[in-house]
TORLODO-30662 format. One line per 2 residues: their letters; for each residue x, y, z of N, C-alpha, C. Coordinates in pm, whole numbers, plus 50000, padded with zeros to 5 digits. Each point is the difference from the previous one (the first is absolute). Layout:
TORLODO-30662
a	X:Y:Z:X:Y:Z:X:Y:Z | ... $
//
This chain:
TORLODO-30662
mn	31847:09910:09579:49954:50028:49864:49899:50115:50002 | 50012:50093:49908:49909:50112:49989:49875:49955:49925 $
ka	49896:49963:50075:49880:49943:49938:49928:50102:49913 | 49996:50126:50044:49931:50103:49921:50071:50022:49867 $
fi	50133:49997:50003:50079:50016:49877:49972:49885:49904 | 50003:49877:50053:49974:49882:49916:49858:50003:49946 $
st	49906:50044:50082:49861:50009:49957:49983:50097:49884 | 50064:50116:50011:49991:50100:49892:50060:49948:49871 $
ls	50117:49937:50010:50063:49943:49880:49913:49891:49940 | 49943:49916:50084:49919:49888:49951:49875:50049:49928 $
it	49932:50098:50060:49877:50052:49938:50029:50068:49868 | 50104:50085:49998:50032:50074:49878:50047:49907:49889 $
tg	50095:49913:50031:50051:49909:49897:49892:49902:49956 | 49914:49959:50092:49892:49909:49963:49903:50063:49901 $
il	49961:50124:50028:49906:50069:49911:50063:50029:49864 | 50126:50044:50000:50066:50030:49872:50032:49872:49923 $
af	50030:49892:50072:50022:49871:49933:49871:49952:49933 | 49887:50020:50069:49871:49968:49940:49976:50084:49875 $
al	50039:50128:50006:49985:50089:49884:50078:49947:49880 | 50123:49955:50025:50082:49945:49891:49941:49872:49945 $
lv	49939:49922:50090:49943:49872:49959:49881:50017:49905 | 49919:50101:50027:49879:50019:49919:50017:50108:49893 $
lp	50122:50050:49983:50023:50104:49899:49952:49959:49860 | 50032:49878:49955:49954:49962:49865:49848:50012:49985 $
wa	49926:49964:50104:49854:50015:49994:49960:50146:50004 | 50070:50080:50085:49963:50141:50017:50021:50081:49874 $
en	50100:49963:49919:50024:50078:49877:49907:49961:49887 | 49960:49875:49998:49918:49951:49889:49853:49992:50041 $
vp	49942:50114:50025:49858:50009:50037:49927:50082:49896 | 49868:49987:49991:49923:50081:49906:50018:50150:50026 $
ag	49970:50079:49899:50023:50144:50008:49930:50063:50120 | 49876:49958:50027:49925:50058:50111:50067:49974:50133 $
ig	50046:49877:50021:50069:49966:50125:50136:50070:50005 | 50063:50014:49883:50128:50073:49996:49983:50144:50044 $
li	49886:50060:49968:49973:50138:50043:49984:50005:50152 | 49933:49898:50055:49986:49992:50147:50137:49983:50065 $
rh	50083:49913:49940:50135:49978:50053:50080:50130:50000 | 49983:50079:49894:50076:50125:49988:49965:50097:50113 $
ya	49872:50012:50033:49958:50100:50100:49986:49943:50141 | 50013:49870:50015:49982:49938:50131:50094:50053:50109 $
py	50127:50032:49969:50088:50050:50107:49952:50130:50064 | 49926:50083:49927:49963:50131:50053:49901:49993:50116 $
pv	49890:49923:49991:49912:49992:50119:50069:49938:50121 | 50090:49903:49976:50074:49942:50113:50090:50107:50063 $
lv	50060:50084:49915:50082:50111:50050:49917:50094:50085 | 49883:50035:49954:49913:50092:50074:49962:49940:50135 $
it	49966:49872:50001:49962:49933:50125:50116:50000:50098 | 50119:49965:49953:50118:49997:50090:50034:50139:50050 $
mi	49982:50102:49917:50028:50137:50044:49902:50043:50109 | 49872:49966:49983:49899:50036:50101:50029:49928:50131 $
ls	50031:49870:49990:50029:49922:50122:50126:50051:50070 | 50100:50040:49923:50123:50052:50061:49971:50127:50080 $
ll	49907:50082:49951:49962:50121:50074:49921:49963:50126 | 49911:49902:49988:49920:49958:50116:50088:49948:50113 $
fn	50113:49936:49963:50093:49946:50100:50114:50097:50031 | 49986:50125:49954:50101:50105:50027:50139:49963:49950 $
qt	50006:49928:49888:50128:49963:49939:50025:50093:49881 | 50037:50125:50034:50011:50101:49894:50121:49977:49909 $
rl	50106:49940:50053:50115:49969:49914:49958:49904:49889 | 49921:49899:50036:49949:49907:49900:49907:50072:49904 $
ff	49918:50092:50049:49909:50075:49913:50077:50078:49895 | 50106:50069:50040:50076:50080:49905:50068:49912:49894 $
vl	50054:49887:50042:50065:49911:49903:49896:49938:49906 | 49882:49968:50052:49893:49949:49914:49953:50107:49902 $
yl	49997:50124:50046:49964:50111:49912:50102:50013:49886 | 50128:49991:50035:50103:50005:49896:49992:49876:49910 $
ta	49964:49885:50059:49983:49879:49921:49890:50019:49895 | 49894:50071:50037:49891:50027:49906:50050:50081:49881 $
if	50081:50103:50028:50055:50080:49890:50095:49917:49916 | 50086:49923:50067:50095:49911:49932:49926:49905:49906 $
ll	49890:49942:50051:49923:49905:49921:49931:50067:49882 | 49945:50120:50023:49935:50075:49892:50097:50029:49887 $
li	50124:50036:50036:50101:50032:49899:50045:49876:49924 | 50025:49890:50073:50050:49878:49937:49896:49937:49908 $
lg	49873:50000:50046:49894:49937:49920:49947:50092:49890 | 50050:50124:49996:49959:50092:49895:49866:50066:50024 $
dl	49947:49992:50122:49872:50063:50030:50014:50146:50038 | 50122:50045:50019:50028:50141:50026:50106:50044:49900 $
np	49956:50062:49892:50093:50040:49894:50063:50134:50033 | 50131:50013:49977:50067:50128:50025:49945:50108:49909 $
pa	50013:50126:50041:49955:50111:49915:50068:49998:49863 | 49942:50072:49907:50048:49999:49862:50145:50045:49988 $
yf	50042:50096:50084:50137:50050:49987:50103:49902:50053 | 49955:49885:50052:50092:49893:50036:49987:49882:49904 $
sr	49953:50028:49881:49967:49892:49907:50123:49926:49949 | 50118:50056:50019:50120:49937:49946:50075:49920:50107 $
id	49927:49949:50096:50061:49921:50108:50042:49864:49947 | 50121:49958:50041:50047:49867:49969:49939:49904:50103 $
ey	49916:49906:49955:49923:49916:50091:50089:49914:50090 | 50107:49945:49944:50088:49912:50076:50063:50076:50117 $
kf	50052:50122:49971:50059:50080:50107:49893:50045:50100 | 49887:50039:49946:49894:50055:50085:49954:49899:50105 $
iq	49974:49877:49959:49952:49897:50094:50103:49974:50108 | 50126:49993:49962:50105:49974:50098:50015:50117:50098 $
lv	49989:50122:49948:50012:50117:50087:49883:50008:50097 | 49880:49968:49953:49883:49995:50088:50023:49896:50109 $
fl	50053:49887:49961:50025:49891:50095:50104:50042:50104 | 50105:50069:49958:50103:50044:50093:49945:50101:50099 $
vy	49917:50092:49953:49935:50096:50090:49913:49925:50101 | 49932:49897:49953:49915:49918:50087:50084:49930:50107 $
lv	50115:49945:49961:50088:49932:50096:50047:50094:50109 | 50048:50117:49960:50054:50096:50096:49891:50046:50096 $
tl	49881:50027:49948:49890:50047:50085:49957:49893:50098 | 49991:49875:49955:49960:49891:50087:50099:49983:50115 $
vf	50129:50003:49969:50102:49988:50106:49993:50120:50094 | 49975:50118:49946:49987:50121:50083:49890:49984:50103 $
fl	49884:49949:49958:49887:49987:50091:50019:49886:50100 | 50100:49916:49982:50032:49898:50100:50049:50063:50129 $
fv	50064:50116:49989:50073:50055:50114:49941:50130:50054 | 49889:50047:49945:49938:50121:50054:49891:49961:50099 $
qe	49958:50094:50080:49897:49974:50099:49862:50016:49939 | 49903:49936:50064:49861:50015:49954:49955:50143:50024 $
rg	49932:50055:49902:49941:50132:50011:49863:49997:49936 | 49906:50070:50058:49867:50006:49941:50004:50062:49861 $
vl	49905:49963:49917:49994:50056:49865:49963:50147:50006 | 49908:50036:50089:49954:50139:50009:50080:50080:50101 $
tv	50130:49983:49997:50093:50081:50079:50094:50070:49902 | 50079:50092:50052:50093:50072:49912:50096:49902:49933 $
kg	50060:49911:50081:50093:49903:49943:49928:49902:49909 | 49877:49966:50035:49924:49908:49916:49970:50058:49864 $
vl	49958:50126:49997:49972:50066:49872:50127:50013:49918 | 50112:50033:50067:50128:50011:49928:50039:49866:49938 $
rl	49978:49890:50073:50033:49868:49946:49909:49964:49884 | 49875:50040:50008:49907:49973:49890:50042:50077:49876 $
ll	50039:50125:50019:50048:50080:49887:50129:49941:49943 | 50086:49952:50088:50125:49939:49956:49973:49877:49913 $
ct	49909:49914:50046:49968:49879:49923:49934:50035:49866 | 49930:50112:49995:49938:50043:49875:50104:50056:49903 $
al	50099:50071:50056:50100:50066:49915:50111:49907:49954 | 50029:49896:50078:50113:49913:49967:49992:49937:49861 $
pl	49881:49956:49953:49993:49943:49865:50036:50099:49889 | 50004:50131:50033:50040:50098:49898:50149:49990:49967 $
ip	50079:49948:50096:50144:49989:49979:50032:49912:49880 | 49944:49880:49990:50027:49918:49881:49952:50065:49871 $
lf	49893:50079:50007:49951:50066:49880:50105:50095:49942 | 50065:50074:50089:50104:50093:49953:50128:49927:49961 $
la	50039:49902:50081:50125:49930:49972:49995:49920:49871 | 49882:49950:49965:49989:49911:49885:49971:50072:49869 $
me	49994:50133:50003:49972:50075:49877:50113:49981:49898 | 49964:49998:49875:50098:49993:49891:49989:50126:49915 $
pp	50104:50080:49986:50131:49984:50062:49990:50011:50152 | 50088:49933:50075:49986:49992:50144:50006:50135:50069 $
fi	49906:50019:50092:50000:50120:50083:50124:49999:50090 | 50030:49882:50054:50124:49974:50074:50052:49866:49951 $
st	50129:49987:49990:50058:49877:49946:49960:49878:50083 | 49960:49896:49931:49967:49873:50066:50096:49890:49956 $
sw	50119:50039:49958:50097:49901:49953:50040:49903:50111 | 49983:50042:50125:50037:49914:50112:49915:49873:50004 $
ls	49885:50005:49934:49916:49881:49995:50065:49886:49922 | 50095:50036:49913:50064:49899:49916:50130:49947:50058 $
lt	50032:50041:50122:50124:49952:50062:49997:49849:50017 | 50116:49938:49980:50013:49855:50016:50049:49969:50141 $
if	49925:49919:50071:50034:49963:50137:50026:49850:50010 | 49917:49921:49935:50011:49855:50007:50079:49946:49881 $
pq	50058:49882:50012:50068:49938:49886:49903:49982:49883 | 50055:50001:49881:49919:49988:49880:49914:49873:50002 $
ei	50055:49894:50056:49926:49874:50006:49870:50012:50080 | 49999:50095:50095:49880:50022:50081:49912:50108:49938 $
sq	50063:50108:49954:49925:50114:49947:49910:49962:49884 | 50043:49906:49918:49921:49965:49882:49866:49935:50036 $
fl	49988:49951:50123:49874:49939:50042:49912:50095:50082 | 50051:50121:50027:49924:50095:50080:49904:50080:49911 $
pl	49872:50010:50037:49904:50073:49918:50016:50151:50010 | 50064:50048:50109:50022:50143:50021:50149:50027:50004 $
sd	50036:50127:50008:50141:50038:50002:50067:49951:50128 | 50132:49990:49995:50076:49956:50118:49975:50091:50120 $
vt	49995:50131:49973:49980:50096:50110:49866:49978:50068 | 49895:49981:49920:49867:49979:50055:49995:49872:50082 $
va	50059:49893:49948:49999:49872:50071:50080:50011:50130 | 50115:50068:49996:50084:50015:50119:49928:50079:50109 $
ly	49933:50108:49961:49927:50080:50098:49878:49925:50054 | 49941:49917:49915:49888:49917:50047:50048:49900:50105 $
il	50113:49937:49974:50057:49904:50097:50032:50070:50131 | 50056:50121:49993:50032:50077:50121:49873:50034:50078 $
am	49898:50047:49928:49874:50035:50067:49937:49877:50063 | 50003:49887:49930:49943:49877:50055:50076:49955:50125 $
ai	50132:50015:49999:50081:49964:50116:49963:50086:50121 | 49979:50129:49977:49961:50091:50109:49863:49962:50055 $
vl	49907:49971:49911:49865:49962:50042:50004:49869:50080 | 50075:49903:49953:50008:49870:50069:50065:50016:50137 $
lt	50104:50082:50008:50067:50022:50129:49905:50067:50098 | 49928:50100:49952:49903:50067:50087:49889:49906:50040 $
lw	49956:49917:49906:49894:49903:50026:50042:49899:50107 | 50127:49964:50002:50049:49903:50098:49986:50055:50142 $
fr	50030:50128:50017:49997:50059:50134:49863:50057:50037 | 49917:50027:49898:49872:50066:50029:49895:49951:49900 $
se	49953:49878:50021:49906:49938:49905:49858:50045:50030 | 49971:50125:49968:49868:50054:50022:49931:50025:49867 $
lv	49881:50062:50004:49919:50017:49879:50075:50074:49891 | 50062:50112:50034:50067:50082:49898:50114:49923:49935 $
es	50086:49939:50081:50115:49928:49945:49955:49882:49913 | 49901:49925:50046:49950:49886:49923:49939:50045:49868 $
sf	49923:50108:50003:49936:50052:49879:50104:50054:49902 | 50101:50068:50052:50105:50053:49912:50074:49886:49929 $
fa	50023:49891:50073:50067:49886:49939:49914:49942:49888 | 49869:49988:50022:49911:49948:49896:49997:50092:49878 $
ll	49992:50131:50025:49995:50095:49889:50130:49999:49919 | 50113:49996:50072:50129:50001:49931:50021:49870:49923 $
sg	49960:49887:50058:50012:49872:49930:49913:49998:49875 | 49876:50046:50014:49909:50003:49886:50046:50093:49890 $
ag	50048:50119:50037:50047:50096:49900:50121:49947:49925 | 50094:49938:50072:50118:49944:49933:49964:49889:49905 $
la	49908:49911:50042:49959:49889:49914:49922:50051:49880 | 49916:50102:50021:49922:50056:49889:50090:50061:49894 $
ly	50102:50073:50045:50090:50064:49904:50090:49898:49931 | 50017:49884:50060:50075:49894:49933:49928:49959:49871 $
ff	49867:50003:50002:49922:49961:49884:49961:50117:49909 | 50030:50122:50041:49966:50116:49918:50068:49989:49862 $
pe	49931:50032:49892:49870:50067:49985:49883:49906:49975 | 50003:49876:50044:49886:49909:49984:49894:50040:50103 $
ma	49908:50088:49957:49909:50067:50092:49908:49905:50075 | 49957:49892:49936:49911:49906:50068:50067:49944:50125 $
rv	50128:49968:49988:50074:49947:50115:50022:50107:50105 | 50033:50121:49955:50023:50111:50093:49873:50027:50082 $
ef	49886:50004:49934:49873:50027:50068:49969:49894:50104 | 50017:49875:49962:49962:49891:50090:50094:49991:50120 $
if	50127:50020:49978:50097:49992:50111:49978:50114:50098 | 49972:50120:49948:49971:50111:50090:49874:49973:50081 $
lm	49901:49940:49937:49878:49965:50071:50030:49904:50115 | 50083:49899:49976:50034:49904:50104:50081:50064:50113 $
al	50091:50091:49964:50079:50069:50103:49910:50085:50089 | 49902:50066:49941:49907:50083:50078:49910:49913:50087 $
la	49965:49883:49951:49922:49907:50082:50082:49953:50120 | 50132:49984:49982:50087:49965:50113:49998:50111:50105 $
vl	50002:50126:49955:49990:50113:50093:49867:49994:50075 | 49893:49968:49928:49869:49990:50064:49999:49889:50105 $
vf	50067:49889:49971:50012:49891:50097:50072:50049:50126 | 50106:50077:49983:50075:50050:50115:49916:50098:50082 $
il	49919:50081:49933:49913:50093:50072:49897:49923:50082 | 49941:49896:49941:49902:49918:50071:50067:49925:50115 $
rn	50123:49952:49977:50073:49932:50107:50026:50097:50115 | 50034:50124:49967:50026:50100:50102:49873:50031:50080 $
sf	49885:50007:49932:49874:50027:50070:49966:49885:50094 | 50028:49878:49957:49978:49883:50086:50092:50007:50122 $
yl	50126:50038:49977:50096:50009:50109:49955:50104:50104 | 49954:50117:49950:49956:50105:50091:49879:49956:50081 $
ay	49914:49919:49938:49878:49957:50068:50026:49890:50101 | 50095:49911:49971:50016:49879:50081:50134:49992:50073 $
rd	50090:50093:49976:50131:49993:50065:50025:50123:50084 | 50075:49981:50109:50040:50112:50084:50122:50067:49938 $
el	49990:50128:49974:50106:50071:49927:50131:50002:50076 | 49995:50016:50131:50123:50013:50079:50077:49869:50008 $
tg	49932:49891:50036:50070:49874:50026:50000:49904:49882 | 49910:50020:49905:49989:49908:49887:49920:49875:50031 $
la	49955:49986:50126:49917:49885:50035:49858:50020:49948 | 49925:49891:49993:49859:50010:49966:49930:50084:50107 $
gr	49899:50076:49958:49932:50089:50092:49876:49938:50063 | 49925:50084:50069:49885:49952:50075:49889:49949:49908 $
rs	49986:50062:49883:49899:49952:49905:50031:49857:49956 | 50129:49974:49974:50039:49863:49963:49969:49902:50113 $
lr	50022:50044:50125:49972:49914:50115:49851:49966:50007 | 49915:50101:49978:49856:49975:50003:49959:49897:49895 $
eq	50058:50011:49882:49966:49903:49894:50055:49861:50033 | 50119:49996:50063:50059:49870:50038:49911:49930:50103 $
mn	49936:50077:50086:49912:49942:50101:49889:49915:49939 | 49957:50040:49881:49890:49928:49934:50046:49873:49930 $
kl	50132:49977:49996:50053:49885:49927:50063:49896:50091 | 49995:50023:50131:50065:49908:50094:49925:49867:50006 $
gs	50074:49892:50018:49941:49866:50003:49950:49961:50137 | 50002:49872:50027:49945:49946:50125:50094:50018:50118 $
ly	50127:50024:49974:50098:50019:50108:50095:50113:49963 | 50018:50093:50093:50094:50111:49977:50029:50068:50135 $
si	50111:50072:50002:50037:50081:50116:50026:50143:49954 | 49975:50093:50090:50024:50141:49972:50080:50059:50115 $
am	50109:50071:49966:50083:50065:50102:49996:50151:49980 | 49981:50071:50110:50008:50146:49999:50133:50040:50063 $
id	50071:50092:49934:50135:50039:50042:50004:50152:50017 | 50057:50044:50111:50007:50143:50028:50142:50036:50043 $
vd	50054:50108:49944:50135:50046:50035:49995:50066:50138 | 50083:49952:50091:49999:50052:50137:50058:50141:50007 $
yf	49935:50083:50081:50048:50136:50029:50025:50080:49872 | 49917:49978:49900:50026:50066:49871:49989:50152:50011 $
kk	49911:50048:50087:49986:50145:50015:50131:50064:50045 | 50079:49926:50082:50129:50054:50045:50094:50021:49882 $
fn	49996:49909:49902:50086:50015:49883:49968:50130:49927 | 49869:50022:49977:49960:50120:49928:50029:50126:50079 $
dr	49974:49997:50130:50022:50120:50083:50147:50037:50008 | 50086:49897:50011:50142:50029:50020:50076:50019:49869 $
yg	49967:49921:49899:50080:50001:49877:49925:50057:49879 | 49870:50020:50013:49924:50057:49889:49930:49892:49918 $
hd	49905:50045:49918:49917:49906:49925:50079:49929:49889 | 50102:50065:49947:50080:49933:49896:50068:49875:50055 $
tg	50056:50012:50121:50062:49884:50063:49894:49895:50034 | 49883:50047:50045:49892:49907:50028:49959:49921:49876 $
dq	49998:50068:49886:49967:49931:49874:50104:49894:49966 | 50127:50032:50026:50107:49903:49972:49989:49878:50092 $
vl	49960:50024:50124:49980:49888:50093:49888:49910:49948 | 49890:50060:49956:49887:49921:49948:50041:49919:49878 $
km	50083:50058:49914:50047:49928:49882:50084:49879:50040 | 50089:50020:50100:50085:49890:50045:49916:49886:50059 $
va	49903:50039:50083:49913:49900:50061:49918:49928:49892 | 49954:50074:49902:49921:49941:49892:50079:49896:49923 $
vk	50128:50027:49975:50085:49903:49930:50009:49871:50080 | 50019:50012:50132:50008:49881:50086:49869:49922:49999 $
ia	49889:50073:50010:49869:49935:50005:49970:49929:49868 | 50040:50060:49889:49976:49938:49869:50075:49868:49986 $
ra	50106:49981:50081:50080:49877:49994:49972:49907:50118 | 49882:50014:50060:49970:49924:50122:49994:49850:49977 $
gc	49968:49957:49881:49994:49857:49970:49867:49937:50037 | 49998:49867:50004:49878:49923:50031:49888:50030:49901 $
ss	50035:50028:49877:49901:50029:49894:49912:50119:50035 | 50055:50096:50074:49921:50114:50044:49986:50105:49891 $
ka	49895:50081:50013:49977:50115:49913:49998:50124:50088 | 50084:50100:49965:50019:50117:50087:49918:50119:49949 $
yr	49948:50078:50096:49920:50118:49968:50036:50112:50098 | 49990:50123:49953:50008:50112:50093:49858:50036:50039 $
yg	49970:49987:50129:49864:50023:50048:49971:50149:50014 | 50102:50076:50039:49985:50144:50018:50095:50050:50105 $
ge	50054:50122:49982:50094:50054:50098:50118:49909:50019 | 50027:49960:50127:50111:49910:50028:49954:49856:50017 $
ef	49879:49969:49956:49945:49865:50013:50006:49924:49868 | 50035:49872:50012:50009:49911:49884:49920:49873:50029 $
tl	49965:49929:49895:49924:49876:50012:50066:49890:49919 | 50005:49882:50057:50046:49881:49928:49887:49899:49997 $
vf	49970:49948:49882:49898:49897:49984:50069:49871:49961 | 49967:49893:50071:50061:49868:49977:49892:49902:49953 $
pg	49977:49986:49871:49899:49905:49952:50041:49856:50031 | 49904:49919:50048:50026:49859:50026:50087:49972:50119 $
rs	50019:50099:50090:50088:49983:50117:49926:50034:50129 | 50026:49923:50104:49946:50030:50132:50099:50086:50077 $
vk	49956:50047:50116:50090:50080:50085:50125:49921:50036 | 49982:49873:50033:50113:49914:50035:50101:49993:49886 $
dv	49951:49997:49875:50089:49991:49885:50083:50127:49979 | 49940:50117:50030:50064:50127:49963:50079:50063:50113 $
lp	49985:49952:50124:50072:50062:50111:50152:50003:49980 | 50064:49890:49952:50145:50008:49978:50038:50109:49899 $
cl	49921:50017:49895:50030:50104:49901:49985:50140:50061 | 49899:50019:50082:49978:50130:50061:50109:50033:50102 $
es	50045:49900:50076:50110:50022:50095:50129:50035:49925 | 50023:49929:49890:50118:50029:49917:49992:50141:49944 $
lr	49882:50041:49955:49981:50136:49948:50026:50103:50108 | 49944:49978:50119:50020:50094:50111:50148:50015:50033 $
ns	50071:49888:50007:50144:50004:50031:50081:50069:49891 | 49965:49975:49874:50077:50061:49890:49986:50151:50000 $
ia	49881:50050:50039:49981:50146:50008:50073:50056:50120 | 49992:49932:50116:50066:50048:50122:50152:50000:49986 $
de	50054:49909:49920:50145:49990:49984:50055:50099:49897 | 49912:50069:49931:50043:50093:49895:50020:50139:50060 $
tf	50116:50059:49980:50024:50138:50045:49978:50094:49883 | 49908:50091:50016:49970:50098:49896:50085:50124:50024 $
iv	50088:50030:49903:50089:50114:50014:49931:50127:49952 | 49998:50103:50085:49940:50128:49963:50100:50078:49917 $
rg	49960:50035:49879:50090:50073:49910:49992:50149:50030 | 50109:50056:50046:50006:50143:50024:50107:50063:49917 $
kg	50017:50130:50012:50103:50069:49923:50138:49953:50044 | 50081:49964:49905:50135:49956:50029:50010:49856:50041 $
rp	49883:49928:50007:50004:49859:50038:50044:49914:49884 | 50078:49894:50024:50034:49908:49892:49877:49927:49953 $
rn	49994:49964:49868:49885:49932:49943:49993:49854:50043 | 50118:49939:50028:50002:49858:50037:49983:49983:50151 $
kp	49940:49889:50038:49979:49970:50141:50134:49979:50070 | 50023:50062:50118:50125:49980:50073:50018:49854:50035 $
ag	50127:49958:50004:50029:49860:50035:49970:49977:50147 | 49969:49877:50032:49972:49967:50140:49870:49925:50013 $
kn	49979:49942:50116:49881:49920:50022:49881:50089:50029 | 49883:49953:49960:49877:50069:50032:49966:49982:50148 $
ns	49949:50106:50061:49956:49992:50138:49855:49957:50001 | 49974:49872:50028:49864:49949:49990:49944:49954:50134 $
sg	50066:50038:50111:49951:49956:50130:49887:50090:50047 | 49918:49948:50091:49891:50078:50054:49871:49977:49926 $
kk	49891:50046:50061:49869:49974:49943:49944:50118:49924 | 50046:50120:50030:49939:50118:49938:50085:50051:49884 $
sr	49934:50075:49910:50074:50066:49893:50092:50102:50063 | 50123:50008:49956:50099:50087:50061:50044:50109:49905 $
ls	50015:50120:50051:50050:50112:49922:50143:50028:50046 | 50094:49996:49911:50140:50024:50036:50060:50105:49909 $
kn	50116:50044:50036:50067:50104:49922:50037:49952:49862 | 50039:49876:49988:50048:49948:49872:49891:49934:49916 $
gi	49890:49960:50060:49898:49934:49922:49878:49967:50082 | 49902:49944:49932:49874:49964:50064:49984:49850:49994 $
nv	49970:49938:50113:49965:49858:50003:49848:49990:50008 | 49940:49949:49894:49856:49996:49988:49949:49865:50048 $
tv	49885:50001:50068:49933:49874:50036:49854:50010:49958 | 49936:49885:49992:49858:49995:49966:49927:49909:50096 $
si	49872:50029:50018:49910:49912:50075:49907:49933:49901 | 49969:49873:50026:49922:49922:49904:49887:49926:50072 $
gv	49880:50008:49942:49888:49922:50047:49951:49910:49889 | 49969:49875:50031:49963:49904:49895:49881:49917:50045 $
ad	49916:49964:49903:49885:49915:50025:49969:49922:49874 | 49933:49885:50016:49953:49925:49883:49849:49983:50008 $
nk	49942:49939:49901:49854:49988:49994:49947:49874:50066 | 50083:49933:50078:49954:49882:50074:49921:50047:50123 $
ga	49871:50002:49990:49916:50041:50112:50001:50149:50026 | 50076:50077:49920:50010:50143:50024:49886:50076:49933 $
gs	49953:49951:49890:49897:50069:49926:49993:49946:49860 | 49891:50027:49934:49979:49943:49868:50048:50092:49888 $
tg	50036:50122:50031:50042:50094:49896:50140:50054:50028 | 50067:50042:49894:50132:50058:50015:49997:50126:50084 $
ke	49891:50076:49990:49987:50124:50076:50001:49971:50149 | 49934:49894:50043:49996:49964:50142:50136:49951:50049 $
vl	50069:49921:49915:50135:49954:50037:50095:50117:50011 | 49984:50098:49912:50085:50120:50004:49981:50075:50131 $
ki	49876:50010:50046:49972:50070:50127:50064:49926:50118 | 49995:49867:49996:50058:49921:50108:50152:50013:50001 $
sd	50062:50000:49883:50146:50018:49993:50038:50140:50045 | 49913:50098:49976:50027:50137:50045:49996:50008:50153 $
ka	49906:49927:50061:49996:49994:50147:50124:49931:50056 | 50046:49897:49930:50123:49932:50042:50121:50094:49990 $
ly	49998:50088:49900:50108:50099:49985:50004:50092:50122 | 49884:50046:50044:49998:50089:50117:50045:49927:50126 $
ra	49972:49871:50009:50052:49923:50114:50152:49996:49997 | 50058:49984:49880:50146:49999:49987:50059:50133:50044 $
kk	49932:50109:49969:50050:50132:50039:49991:50019:50152 | 49892:49956:50057:49983:50016:50145:50101:49917:50078 $
kg	50044:49889:49941:50096:49912:50067:50144:50048:49986 | 50021:50112:49933:50135:50056:49990:50053:50020:49859 $
rn	49919:49969:49897:50041:50019:49861:50113:49903:49960 | 50034:50004:49873:50104:49914:49942:49971:49853:50034 $
rv	49877:49957:49970:49963:49862:50025:49883:49961:49909 | 49977:49870:49992:49889:49946:49923:49895:49947:50096 $
sk	49876:50039:49979:49891:49955:50087:49891:49937:49916 | 49934:49899:50055:49892:49932:49927:49872:49996:50084 $
//
């Protein structure tokens, strides 16, 4: 199961469901509070834009910038010039929305670029100029024919319940499908935020022109983006980017929460320098990812951390060394029995058929693949020391004993 995907869907739908639940209260507020509700999305937008720049998420910044223009136009806070005074509002809103959809999908697939670069400035100018397209298209008499907006796509039984034209709804469904598909494979800050923005914009336009509802739903969608930015900052602070395991900071905090009995295991990939020297750092990173997946599934109620470099840590709350040794031996064997295939030019993507070569004590480098092994040192707090830091040092000494004895073994 894709936990990041489910998490993004749960957060977004939860926040928007809350918005729908309190809509009756949000619309029926005193005039002063209604004024606050009207302008509330803008400071949240500014905050999310600043944070997106701080985290070097320029794609999100550009889409948020376009969202600001989109919101100004929809809420009537940015009035078109006088020579566009004959704009048909129904067409105009839909055309603005379609431009927004296309731009959001476009930024899903481009690379990050700084704002103060040539490409960054060009993208900023593009996002500024794009809202001019609906202004020209929606002029009456039309600058360019917009009759295509009236095309019938869905059966009449469905179309009569749609608040927007069939074309707009169809393109929205297509854009949402693309965002969801991308989110499934790459559930990161940009993809999660784009899903929240697209969901909020679609729901807001469903209620258009009831401005109180539009304002409040946009506010909730932007708050969802803010949640994703904060979640991303937490991830960067406490998670290892390469392996996805909890990082060293998380381990330090876990040390302060350990109970009266626990064990700590230090794990080191054997001969890791040989992997990097012979196959390069990219292959070394793939080896670390594979080992991390195995360590995360070690069992015995363990919590896995990347300690640094090729070293990992497992913490076993409420377990002694005797309790965790079978799990550590199983982990060591599962890694030794796994053949890591080096992907080169012309190599098949699938692992060749045949048995893994898991004999011997040392990590082996072969023409067809790499057999990885690990050395493990483990200790518990029974007479070892009163703090997690001391137990960690003792398990680290046990790790070095495992290496001196020939590697690919567990030592206590």
